[in-house]
Structure formats: C-alpha cells, structure tokens
C-alpha angles and dihedrals in degrees: 000000000000123000092250094048112123093209118109136210104278098233090055098049103096122101132166109223120203141144122251127196114249120224088230092053134271122051140280126217110238121205101198117189124230116255095265093050092045091054091057093043091053089054090052089049092050093052096043092048087067092063112099116246132189115274090247092065106091102166121074088026120120113237095020128100143174088276091059088051092057092043091062089068103039095104094051121084099197113067133173122187126194134180129205112233116242090344103177097043088048093054096098126216093242092064091049091051091049090051092059097035102042110019098035093032097226119165114261094256093048091046089051093050093048090049089052090053096047102043136063127193091347096309140068114281117242095221101049119114088219097052100092093053096040093048093050097046094042089056099029093124090055093052092045089056090051092049089051089053091050091054092051087058092048092249135143109231130201132176126209108177100293097346113101121191126191122185141169141175087233131057113263138188094267097171091054092046091049090051092051092046090052088052090056091048092051090052089061097042098264134107137199121254096240096200090058097055106107134172122200133189130220095269094050131096106239129205112216116176094328096317124105117224110207119213089257091054096256119143112235136171110264120251091246091062092044091051091052092052093050094041095048090048090054090048091050093052092046099044104026088225101160092191086079092064097079091042092055092045090053091049091050090050088054090052090048091052094050095047097035093229143078108283135191098022093172094053090045090058091049091051091051091052092048092048092049092049090053093057 
C-alpha cells in the first residue's frame, strides 16, 4: 500500500456519520469512529499530547480550553478573528503520513498504519479524539508561519483548532494581515472562511471561540447562548417538553464556566420547580 493510497486497514474502516447542530447555527457533519477505531485514536491522542507545543497553541493541549484561548486576548483592545474553511476535510492524507514518517520518525509501515487510523476518506475525521492533535502537528509549519506573521504586525496570536485570533493593544493593518494569512493557508491547501474574518475595536464586545470579551476585559457568556437559554426555557414552560430540561441545564453550565460564577438564578429556580412537578 503506497503512502498516498486512500484505502484503510479493514478493521478500522467503520464510522457512524451524522449531523450535529452547531452553537453558531447550522449543522456540522460528524464522522464518529467505531469503538475499536476510537480506542486506537485515543491512544494516538494520549501519546501526541505529550509532545511540547508553543504556548500559542490552545487546542490539543491538556488543561487548556476555549476559555483559555479567549483569556489570552483580554488585555488587548484590537482583535481580529479568522476561521479556516472546512479544516479537517482539507487536511490531506499526505501531510498526516509525513507527520508520522518524517517528524516522528516512524518506519514506513508504522507511519502508514497510523495514517490509516487517523484519516478518513482522504481527510481527518471530525469525530476522532486524535484529530485536534494530528491536524495541528501535520500542519505545524503552516501555523508557525502564521504566528511569525502575527509577530511582525505586533499581534498576539492563538490557535484553537481552526480558529485563529490576533490581537494587539494598538491598531494594526488587519486587512493586510488577513490577506497575508490567507496566502499562507493557500500555500498549504487551505483557505480562510472570508465571512468569519472579523475585526473589533477597544469599545466593542468581541466573540473569541464562543466566549465574549467585554470592553473591560471580562469574560462573559455571549448573547447567542443567553438567548438560547431564555428561549428554550420559554418553550419548556409553554410545551411541557421535559427533554428540554437537560439541554437548558447544559447551556447554563456553559455560561457558568465562561463567567466563573453561578448564572441565571431565576431560570434555575424555574427548572427545579418544573422538574419537581414532573416527579
């Protein structure tokens, strides 16, 4: 089997494909591995998580989360955010093979087997526990070039999977930087999602990987999440659909995590009353 062959080891070929609602709206196709595949992918993740990464890499790093990503920019008033379009499907098999063969110095047969485990239909599967680490390390040179660009513009740069954030205490030529970043992406077979490139000023509220940065630097739950909590609570009260209970509770937990405090006390009390009445 050649390194560019799209075939996979037979016992690792099963995926469950389904769509999952995105918090930002719309849906995302999830390629979830079967239990045997997932076991091997978790092992790959565990080993790759031990490899040291730059401080600006937040994803695929134990002990760091999307909240830590936003926190890196809370003292900077000027913020640009960019997304990579269809990132995982665009991470080609060849780069994954070269990661294992060249950077990690695996033998050709081992590199081939690991590539089989970590790719699906020529790309990186969205539901694999190894995907964040594999995607970063396979394209580490690309992201290092982008970080170098950020520094030339005087910006702090962080990476969370395919979300790139650039910030500074001073105004910077964000359109020029975005153009140059897109040029780097193109060189590696990727492209920016133009509609997601945003630039915010010191007085603005800024959304960074699902966290809202207030003008004073505080981390707050974004309005979209707040609206879902309020709207779902109204739907629950109107319809009596108890399946909404766990969804609302999960959304409130997300708000708690972002703000570091207990949020929505009134809605919590309502949910408790509804739950008790249903017993």
